[in-house]
N, C-alpha and C positions, 0 to 999 in steps of 0.2 A: 577283332579280338574275341576270344571264346573262353568261357569259364565253365569248368566242370565242377558240379557240387550241388547238393540239395540246399534249399533256402532255409531249412531249419537247423543247419549246422552253424554253430557260433563261429567256427573258423572260416566258413564260407561267407558268413555275414560280414566279417572284417573286410574281406576283399570287395564285396558288393558295396559296402559303405564307402570305401575309398573310390571305387569306380564312379559312384553317384556324386560324391563330393567334387570329383574332378571333371564331371560332365562328359565322360567317355562313352562311346558307343561300344556295346558288347553284346554277345549272345551267351546266355546261361543254359547249360545242358544239365538236366537232372542226372545225378550220379551219387552213389553211396546210399547207405541206409536201405530203405525199402526199394529203392530204385536199382540197387546193385550196379553192375557194370565195371567194377573196379578190378576184376580178375581177367578181363578180356586181354588178349595179346596187344591190341592197339593201345589200351589204357596203360598197361604195364610198361609198354615201350616209352610212354610219356612220363609216367610216375611209378618207379619201381617200388615205392612204399605202399602203393595201392590204397591211398587215402585221398581225401578231398581237403582243400581245393587244388585244382591244377589250372593254370592260366596259360593260354597260347596267344602270343602277340607276334604276328608274323611268323618268322622262323624260330622265335624264342619260345621255349616251354619252361615254365618255372613253377615250383610247388613249395610247400611249407608256407602257411598263411602269412606269417610276419615277413618272410622274405618277399612274398608277392606284394604285400602292402608297401614295403620299402622300395621295391622296384617301381611300382606305379607312382609313388610319391616323388621319386627322384627323376623319373623319365617324363612325367607330364605335370602340367599345372604351374610351370615356372616357379617351383619352390613353394607353392601354396600349402602343401602338406608336409614337405620335407624340411623347408627352410632354405635360405640362400647363403647362410654363413655356417662354417664348420661347427661353431658353438651351438647354433640353433639345431642343427642336425644331430649333434651329439646329445643334447638334452632330450630331444624327442626320442632318439634311439634308446637312451638310458631308461626311460619310462616304459618303452616296449619290453625291454629286457627285464625290468623290475616285475612287471605283471607276469610275464611268462615263467620266470624263474622262482618267484616268491609267492604268488597268489593263485595262479591258474590251477594247480593241482588240488588245492583246497576248494576252489570254486567248483571244479568238476565233481569232486567227492560230495559236496553238498547237493549239487544238482542231481546226482544219482540217488542220494538218500531221500530227497524230497520229491523227485519226479520220475526218474527212469526205472527205479526198482519197484517191484510189487511190495506192498506193505509188509508182507510176511518175510521179506528178505532184508528189510531195512534194519539198521543198527543204530539205536539212539546214541550210543557212546561215540560211534564214528561221526554221526551228524553233529553232535555237540562239539567234538574236537575240531571238525571242519569249520564250524561257526566261530569258535574261539581263535583258530589260526587265521582265518580270513579277516576277522575283526582286527587282529594285530596288524595285519598288512594294510588294511584300509585306514587304520589310524595314522599310518605313515602318509598315505595319500591325503587324508583329512588335513593334516598339518600343511602339506604342500598347497592345497587348494584354499587355505584360509586367507591367503593374500594375493591370489591370482586366479583367473577364471578357468585356465586350462593347465594341463600338467607341465607343459614346456614354456608357458608364458601367457601372453595376452590374447592368443588366437589358437584355434584348433590346429592340431598338427597330427602327423602319423603316430605320435606318442599317445594320443588319446584313444586310438582305435582299438587296441586290444582290451584295455580295461573298460572302455565305453561299451564295447560289444557285449561284455558280461553283465553290465549293470541292469539292463532290462530284466534279465532273469533274476538277478539278485533282488530287485525291488518288487518282483511279482510272485516270487516263491513264497509259500506260507511258512514263516517262522518269525520269531521275535528278533528284529534287527536292532542293533545298538543305535543310540543317538549320535549321528555323524552329520551335523547340519551342513557343513561345507560340501560333503559328498552328495547329499540329497539335492542341494542347489545345483551342483555340477550336473547331476543326472537330469534335472529339470531343464537345464540349459541345453544339454544335448538333445532332449526331446523336442526342442523348438526348431531343430534342423530337419528339413524335409528329407534329406538323404538318410538321416538316422531313423526317422519314423518309418520310412518305406522299406528299409533293409533289415534293421535290427529289431524293431518293435513288432515282431512277427509271432504268431501263436506257436507254442511248442506243445500243444495238446496231443499232436500225433506221436510225440515221443514218450508219452505215458504208456505203461503196460496195458495190454488188452484186457487183462483180468487183474483186479487189484484187491 
C-alpha cells in the first residue's frame, strides 16, 4: 500500500491516522506543497485532480481524503472504524459529511487567517467571521459529545477522523476559543491515542509564510 502526500496536509493526516489505527503497512511518498510532483504524467494518471492524498492499494487507486478513509475503514479492521451494522456506518458517515459540508471551509479560512497568510494580507473581519461560524458548528458537536465520548457512539469510528484531524490546529492556533468543555475533553481523549499523536499532532510551522 502506498500513500502520496505531505505529512503537514490535514487531508493526508486523515488517511495516515486511519492507517495507523488499523495497523496497516504502507509507504508514504512526499508529494504536494514544497515537494511538488502533482503535475507529472504519472501522478495525473492516478489523480486527475492533482491534489493529495492519493492511495494505491494493489490495483486500486483512490483519492479524496474522506473517500480514502471510508475505503480503509470498510476494507480493513473488521469494522473497527466503519462499524458492523448499517446504522453504525450511517452515523459515522453522517458526521464525516457534517464536518466536510458545514465546518471545514470555516476551519480552513481561519487557518489561513492565523497561519498561512502573511500578517499584511490577513483580514480581521474574515478571521472573526470564521471563528463565529466555526463556533456555531462546534456547538452542534458540543451537544453531541455531552453524553457520549465519540461522534458516533461509545468508540472511535471513521466519523471522528475528519473533525479530529482539524482539532489539533484548532487548539494550537492563537485566538480566543469559546468555552466548549465537551469538545475540549474529546480533543484530550483523542490525544491519548498513539495513532493520533503520531499522525495529526504534527508541527505546521513549515506552512507559515517565509516573511511575516
